[in-house]
Structure formats: structure tokens, C-alpha cells
C-alpha positions in Angstrom: -36.5 38.1 -40.5 -36.3 40.3 -43.4 -40.0 40.6 -44.0 -40.6 41.7 -40.7 -37.4 44.7 -40.9 -39.0 45.4 -43.6 -42.2 46.5 -41.6 -44.2 43.7 -42.4 -46.1 41.9 -39.6 -45.7 38.0 -40.0 -48.4 36.4 -39.1 -47.4 32.2 -39.6 -44.9 29.9 -40.8 -44.8 26.4 -41.9 -42.1 24.0 -41.1 -41.6 20.2 -40.8 -38.2 19.1 -39.5 -38.7 19.2 -35.5 -35.3 21.3 -34.7 -35.9 24.3 -37.5 -39.1 24.2 -36.0 -37.7 24.7 -32.3 -35.5 27.7 -34.1 -38.2 29.5 -35.5 -40.6 29.2 -32.4 -37.7 30.5 -30.4 -36.8 33.4 -32.6 -40.2 34.5 -33.6 -42.6 33.0 -30.3 -45.4 35.6 -31.7 -45.8 33.6 -35.0 -47.9 30.8 -35.7 -46.1 27.8 -36.6 -47.7 24.9 -38.7 -45.3 22.2 -37.6 -46.1 19.9 -40.6 -46.0 18.5 -44.2 -46.9 20.9 -46.3 -48.0 18.3 -48.7 -50.6 17.5 -46.2 -51.3 20.9 -45.2 -54.9 22.4 -45.9 -54.7 26.3 -47.2 -58.4 27.0 -46.2 -58.0 25.5 -42.7 -54.7 27.7 -42.0 -56.6 30.9 -42.9 -59.5 29.9 -40.8 -56.9 29.8 -38.2 -55.1 32.5 -39.0 -58.8 34.9 -39.4 -57.7 35.9 -42.9 -59.8 35.8 -45.9 -59.0 35.1 -49.8 -57.5 38.6 -50.8 -56.7 39.8 -47.8 -53.3 39.4 -47.3 -50.5 41.6 -48.6 -47.9 38.7 -49.4 -47.5 34.8 -49.4 -43.6 34.3 -49.3 -42.2 30.9 -49.9 -38.9 29.4 -50.2 -39.3 25.7 -51.3 -36.9 23.3 -50.4 -34.0 24.0 -53.2 -31.8 20.8 -52.6 -33.3 19.1 -55.8 -32.2 22.1 -57.9 -29.2 22.9 -56.8 -26.5 22.7 -59.3 -24.1 20.4 -57.0 -27.0 17.8 -57.7 -27.8 18.9 -61.3 -24.2 17.7 -62.3 -25.9 14.5 -62.5 -29.1 15.9 -64.6 -31.4 13.3 -63.3 -31.1 14.4 -60.0 -32.8 17.2 -61.1 -35.9 15.7 -62.7 -36.5 12.8 -60.1 -36.0 14.7 -56.8 -39.1 14.8 -55.2 -38.6 17.9 -53.6 -38.7 20.2 -56.8 -42.5 19.8 -57.2 -43.0 21.8 -53.8 -43.4 24.8 -56.0 -46.4 23.5 -57.1 -47.3 23.4 -52.8 -45.8 27.0 -52.8 -48.8 27.7 -55.5 -51.7 25.8 -53.6 -51.6 28.1 -51.1 -51.0 31.6 -53.5 -54.7 29.9 -54.9 -56.4 30.0 -51.5 -55.1 33.2 -50.1 -55.0 35.1 -53.3 -52.4 37.5 -51.8 -51.9 41.1 -53.3 -48.2 40.2 -53.5 -46.0 36.9 -54.1 -42.7 36.3 -53.1 -41.1 33.0 -53.9 -36.8 32.4 -53.5 -34.9 29.2 -54.6 -31.4 28.6 -56.5 -30.7 30.0 -59.9 -31.4 26.5 -61.2 -35.2 26.6 -60.9 -35.2 29.9 -63.5 -34.3 27.7 -66.3 -36.6 24.8 -65.1 -40.1 23.8 -67.0 -41.9 24.4 -63.5 -40.9 28.1 -63.1 -42.8 28.2 -66.6 -45.7 26.8 -65.4 -45.5 28.7 -62.2 -45.4 32.1 -64.1 -48.3 31.1 -66.2 -50.5 30.2 -63.0 -49.7 33.4 -61.3 -50.8 35.6 -64.6 -54.2 33.5 -65.0 -54.5 34.5 -61.2 -54.4 38.1 -61.9 -50.7 39.0 -61.3 -48.7 41.3 -63.5 -46.1 39.2 -65.1 -43.0 40.9 -66.8 -39.3 39.9 -67.7 -38.5 41.8 -64.0 -41.0 39.3 -62.1 -38.2 36.6 -61.9 -34.2 37.1 -61.9 -31.3 35.7 -60.2 -29.8 38.3 -58.3 -26.6 38.6 -56.0 -27.3 39.0 -52.7 -23.7 40.7 -52.2 -25.4 43.6 -54.2 -27.8 44.2 -51.5 -25.4 44.5 -48.6 -24.7 40.3 -48.0 -21.5 39.9 -47.3 -21.5 36.9 -49.1 -21.3 35.7 -53.2 -25.1 34.3 -53.5 -27.1 33.5 -56.5 -30.2 33.4 -55.9 -33.8 33.4 -58.1 -36.2 35.8 -56.6 -40.1 35.8 -58.3 -42.0 38.9 -57.0 -45.5 39.4 -58.4 -48.1 41.7 -58.1 -52.2 41.9 -58.6 -51.2 45.6 -58.5 -48.6 46.2 -61.8 -44.8 46.0 -61.4 -42.8 46.5 -58.0 -40.1 48.5 -58.3 -36.7 47.3 -57.8 -34.4 47.5 -54.8 -31.3 49.7 -55.5 -28.2 47.9 -55.1 -25.9 49.2 -52.6 -22.4 51.5 -53.5 -19.8 49.4 -51.6 -20.2 45.7 -51.0 -20.2 44.3 -47.2 -16.7 42.2 -46.9 -16.1 39.2 -44.4 -14.0 42.0 -42.3 -16.9 43.7 -42.1 -18.6 41.0 -40.3 -15.5 38.8 -38.9 -13.2 41.1 -37.4 -14.8 42.6 -34.4 -15.2 39.1 -33.3 -13.2 37.7 -30.1 -11.7 34.7 -30.7 -13.2 31.1 -29.8 -13.9 30.2 -26.2 -13.8 33.6 -25.1 -17.5 34.6 -26.2 -19.7 32.5 -24.1 -21.5 31.9 -27.3 -22.3 27.6 -27.8 -22.4 29.0 -32.0 -18.9 29.9 -31.4 -16.7 28.8 -28.5 -16.4 25.1 -29.9 -13.1 23.6 -31.5 -14.2 21.0 -33.5 -12.0 17.8 -33.3 -9.5 17.6 -36.5 -6.9 14.8 -37.5 -3.3 16.1 -37.0 -3.0 16.1 -41.0 -6.1 18.6 -41.5 -4.7 20.8 -38.4 -1.3 20.8 -40.7 -3.2 21.5 -44.1 -5.2 24.4 -42.7 -2.0 25.8 -40.8 -0.4 25.8 -44.4 -3.0 27.3 -46.4 -1.4 31.1 -47.2 -3.9 33.5 -45.0 -6.0 35.9 -46.2 -7.5 34.1 -49.2 -5.0 31.1 -49.8 -6.2 27.9 -51.5 -5.2 24.5 -51.4 -3.5 24.7 -55.0 -1.0 26.6 -52.5 0.0 24.0 -50.8 3.3 21.6 -51.6 1.7 18.5 -53.8 2.5 16.0 -51.1 -0.5 17.5 -48.8 -2.7 17.5 -51.9 -5.5 14.7 -51.4 -5.6 11.7 -53.9 -9.1 13.3 -54.9 -7.2 16.1 -55.6 -4.2 15.1 -57.6 -6.6 13.0 -59.8 -8.5 16.4 -61.5 -9.3 19.9 -60.1 -12.5 19.3 -58.3 -13.9 22.1 -56.5 -10.7 24.6 -56.2 -12.1 26.5 -52.9 -12.1 23.1 -50.8 -9.6 23.8 -48.0 -9.3 27.5 -48.9 -8.8 30.7 -46.4 -11.7 33.6 -47.2 -10.1 36.8 -47.6 -10.5 40.1 -45.1 -11.5 42.8 -47.9 -13.8 40.4 -49.8 -17.5 39.0 -50.2 -17.7 35.4 -48.4 -18.1 32.4 -50.9 -21.8 30.6 -50.8 -22.2 29.3 -47.7 -23.8 26.0 -47.7 -24.5 23.2 -44.9 -20.8 22.5 -44.9 -20.3 25.9 -43.9 -18.2 25.2 -41.0 -16.1 22.1 -43.0 -12.9 23.1 -44.9 -13.2 19.9 -46.6 -16.6 21.4 -48.3 -15.4 24.9 -49.5 -13.4 28.0 -48.5 -14.3 27.9 -45.1 -11.2 28.7 -43.1 -11.0 31.7 -41.4 -8.8 34.3 -43.2 -5.9 34.5 -40.7 -7.1 32.1 -37.9 -5.9 28.4 -37.9 -9.5 26.9 -38.1 -13.0 26.6 -40.0 -15.2 29.4 -39.0 -17.7 29.3 -36.4 -21.4 28.5 -36.5 -21.9 32.0 -35.2 -19.6 33.5 -37.9 -21.2 31.6 -40.5 -24.9 32.3 -39.3 -23.6 36.3 -39.0 -22.0 36.2 -43.0 -25.6 35.2 -43.8 -26.7 38.6 -41.8 -28.5 37.4 -39.1 -28.2 39.0 -35.5 -25.7 38.3 -33.8 -28.2 37.1 -30.9 -30.1 34.9 -33.3 -30.7 31.3 -31.8 -30.2 28.0 -33.3 -31.0 24.6 -31.8 -28.1 22.2 -31.6 -30.4 19.8 -30.4 -30.0 18.0 -33.8 -26.3 18.4 -33.4 -23.9 21.0 -35.0 -24.2 19.4 -38.5 -27.9 20.1 -38.6 -27.3 23.4 -37.1 -25.0 24.3 -40.0 -27.3 22.9 -42.4 -29.9 25.3 -41.2 -27.3 28.4 -41.5 -26.0 27.8 -44.9 -29.5 26.9 -46.2 -30.9 30.2 -44.7 -32.0 33.1 -46.8 -29.6 36.1 -45.8 -32.5 38.3 -44.1 -30.9 41.6 -45.5 -31.5 40.5 -49.1 -35.0 39.9 -48.0 -35.3 42.6 -46.4 -34.2 45.1 -49.3 -36.9 43.5 -51.4 -39.7 43.5 -49.0 -39.1 47.5 -48.3 -40.0 47.7 -52.2 -43.1 45.7 -51.8 -44.3 47.6 -49.1 -44.0 50.8 -50.8 -45.9 49.7 -53.4 -48.8 48.2 -51.4 -48.5 51.6 -49.4 -48.9 53.4 -52.8 -51.6 51.3 -54.2 -53.2 52.2 -50.9 -53.0 55.8 -51.4 -54.3 55.6 -54.6 
């Protein structure tokens, strides 16, 4: 979406999971979708099917699954080494080698920036003729580019024509209020992603109701309502916390509609945010389709793991201007 909204014509995508693939097709019916394991996909066959030659494509954009690099998993450092998904960045590079696009763009969690795999990627890009500088790979907060959410992400952008100008951060950040305040109460919208009340135990309902409105935390509760695991240590302080109207939301995760997974309680209503509210905080349009064929938890996983379109749009606009400038010269 971010690429499309910046003026690019997206030709194709690759997606392995059938429910995610259904979601992609529904929203982007004019794209060619390769529903396959990228490790088993031949980039030269893809090029032939798309009718493109090496060096012709403007951009290859990739978001290799990042769970293996997530800060949650890398608290146990062995996970960051053993998780096989970490090496999917090299599958992305396999496609870059074949397509030799004018620009490459790759997104991931910040931890990849300090991983040896990133060094290998930058080295190979330089060998392939891409311009590499200190700004090629950066960690940025999506909130600086209009996303109403604190979401730090690594972004790598390299061109064969020289440095790509940095997008200008917004002067005023978007907040939770900007996105959620206008929505009707769940149950009145006619939207299956919004009109849903998950079953909660009475204890959980009581805990949620006692969290102070507009940014309160579980630490505000009387100790008798603390969970046993919280009594043993501070743990994750955002768990059972409310969002604040006039601040950006916390980083959304795959558990973004579960109050036990983070600060995902509505600012003043006694409930967690809905799937639609989570999608809006990720800057998807209000009518964006997310399949429920895998259940609501999988829909939350798709939304929480997504890359905010507005974040990529800002960078893609800079890339488009860079390419147009080179074409004119």
C-alpha cells in the first residue's frame, strides 16, 4: 500500500500463508501473487512471468519475517542465532541479485541492524553496484512520519544511482485520539473487525475497569489485583495498560487485541482495542480487508506484524523523486 500510494505500480508479491495470501488478493486483485515459500521460488521464473528484464525494475521491496530478531525472542540470545527465519534476508538478496532493481528497500526490526547478516547484505549490495553510505541502513520511529504509534523499525534503502534523500519527518505527530476518537462503539458499525466483544473472565473485566482512564497502568491497581507473575517482578509494565488519547500508541504486536500482551486497553472504554482500531493505528484504510479464516488471533497477528503504509509511503515518495530526477538527467 505504501508503495502504491507513493505512485509506484506494484507488479507482484510473495506470500506463503494462505490466509495472509487471501487478505493480499482481496486488497490488491491487480497484483500477481506468488503463494509460495520464497526459498523454493526461482526469481528468473518470476521475472519471465512478469515480463521484466534484469535492471529494468524500479524497486524490489522486502520485509523478511522478523520474529527471529525480535527483542522479545533475543532476550534469550540463542534464539537470535538458531531461528531459521533469520536467514530469509538472504532469500531477499537472491531476488535482488536476479532482478538488479534500480533501488532496493528492506524493512525489519531494529535488532537486524546490529546483526552480522546486515553487514553481509550491505557488502553484497556494494559489490552489485549499489551506493552505500552511513544513511543506507537506519533505525527510525514510524511516529516521526505520521504513524500514530511508537514503532521503531530498521529500513535499508540503496540505489544504483547514488544517495536517496531522506523523507522529512512530520512536524506534529498523529495521536491515538486522531484515529480512534471518531469511531462508533463496537456493535454499531457493521464491521466484523470492530463489532466484536471477546469473552473475558469476571476477574479480567474487573481489572480492566479499575485501570485509570487515559493512560493508566496495571501498577495503579491495588496489589490484591496484581497477577502472581507481576508480584514476582516488574515484568512488562505495559501489560494491562490503557492507551492515552493525546499520545502515540505503543508498538502494536501480534497480541494487539489482548490486554495481557501489552498496553492495548482502550483509553476510556473498558475493553481492549478492536481489530479495526489496531489496523487504523497501523494506518490501514478504514475499509481494508483482513481475513478471519484463520481466526481472530491470526488476524491480530497479521495486523500487528504489518508495516504501516504511511511509513513506507514517506520513504517511497523520496525514492520516486530520486528515480525521476535520474531519468530527467
